[in-house]
Phi, psi and omega in degrees: 000150177216140180265117181271124179225017187254310185261140176292158179294147178297139186300318186255018179295139176243129185267080184298325182292325175294325174301315180299318180294326177299320178294321177300316180295322180294318177296320178299321178297316180299312180297317179301315181295321174298315184292334175301324179276328180285317180225086184299332180284108184301331181293345178246008183262123187291339181238045188295341180262020179299335179297340180287349177303329180297321178293325175296316177302315181298315180296314179297323179297316178300318178297311185292318180296315178298318180297318186280330192237342185307320186272357181225005184292327179296317180288326183286313182090160185295316184297315180296319178300313181296321178298316181294321180291322177296317179297322181289321190257325196280332177306319180285336172297314179294314181300316179296324178292319178297314178299318180300317180293316181299314183288332176292319182284327188252016179302116184285348183251003183211147175246029183301321182299331182293344182276000182238143183287165179299321180294323177295319180294318178296316179298316179299317181294314180296320177298321179295316180296327183262005181057043177258123177302130184235103187280054175281143180269114179242150185294330188258353183198147174255017181293133181286350179236059197300317184299327178214080189309323180299345181291352174302321181288330175293325175304311181288329175298318177297317178300316179297320179296320178296314179295326179298309185287335180274321191228306196300321183293340180276343187282147174286165178297328179297317179290324175298321177297323178296316178298314182297320181295315178295319180295326179297320178295317178297321181296315179296320178297314181298316180298318181290320183293318184265342182085353174200173184253019176278060187236166176117353188252344186239168181301321184280343182231017188306311186289346174298328176296322177295322178295319181299314182282335178297331175270308193290322181295309179295325179293327174296319175300318181293326177301317178291308186297323181272358180057044176280073182255113182271107180285131179202171177262009178295140180251192184297317182296315180296313182288326175298321177295316180298325177288314186294327182294337177297329181277346184262359180300130180303144183269124178237125182296337183275320187244006186298323181301323180289317179300314179301315182298314182295319180297314184286319184288322189237315190290313181294315175301322178296319179294323176296317177296320177295315181296325179289334183263354180254168178224149181277139175298151185310315181295339184259356182297320179295323178295318178298317179297315178299315180300316179293321182295319185272352186299310183290311177299324178298316179297323188272343184246354190282330192290326176305327177290331178291329176298321177296318179299317180297315179299320179297316180296317181294325184276319189256348179049058181291161178285167180297322178297319178296317179295323179298316178297317179299316182296316181297314179295317182297320181298316179295314180295323179292324175297317178296318179295320179298318179294318178296316178298323178297310187287323188258348179234298188297307182297312178299320180295315179296320179297318178297315181296323177294319178296319179296318179297316180295319180293321180291331179278337180229069184294000000 
């Protein structure tokens, strides 16, 4: 391995291996969320650290945003940047909210939706579509983004993007280091105080999400700006394994805060640097592209199906073997659904919005 710090990154370079790792993290999140309902006790859950995939996403996002926009944000301007980010991210926010509402209303194993008025349901849906935390009290979750819980991280992603275009891209690396250093201390405190870093989604841990992205997003920017690219011959399978094992570390109530802190502070940034410096073998490049393409839609559409799974588990009390089979089949079907949603909804919608934006700018 060699750390490259001399030449700037190629302007049009595409990091296919990082795309592949994003997909690995998204699959880990899906499995983790299923396993939370199958085995709620993290100490007996084989993928108990799956919640850390979000920190990997945040770090990778900081790297990609800095790579894509640092050199052209001044010419582009804040409004154009925000429009492009909304086009990229928000269609799936809406799609996930629609799925969340449909599955909430039509859950065959629960009548929870009947306990809420039409106005409450409309408010909940609109809040979900607009990424507004909605502190409704529901029997099965305290998530502030109940219809589609993973959107809590999109809320913080949007905040990071706003801060990037307003402030972060203007800052020197020294000031970014100051932010990262302070955020690292806050992160360790939060992990120790709560005992883990699976925070940011509920009323009692909401600001923990801000702490998580306050560290991971800027450190991702610094990886790009400082060109911390670790050259190696590691490929997609090797790096995918190195990423996935972080989610498989056994959960210990006594030392978990330390494990979470070390993984987020050092291990994930190192993996991003490794992924940026490695390349996928020709036979695996298509897999990396596919993995990267389905990662965001998979993340954004999977949870409404989990509500059905939870209702089924609560009502029918299936065995662990039965739940394992359901999870395996569901994971495959969700990947297929994510790809279909990408091709038939997300991509066409984004293409239309880009054409509309271009037409409005050049009438």
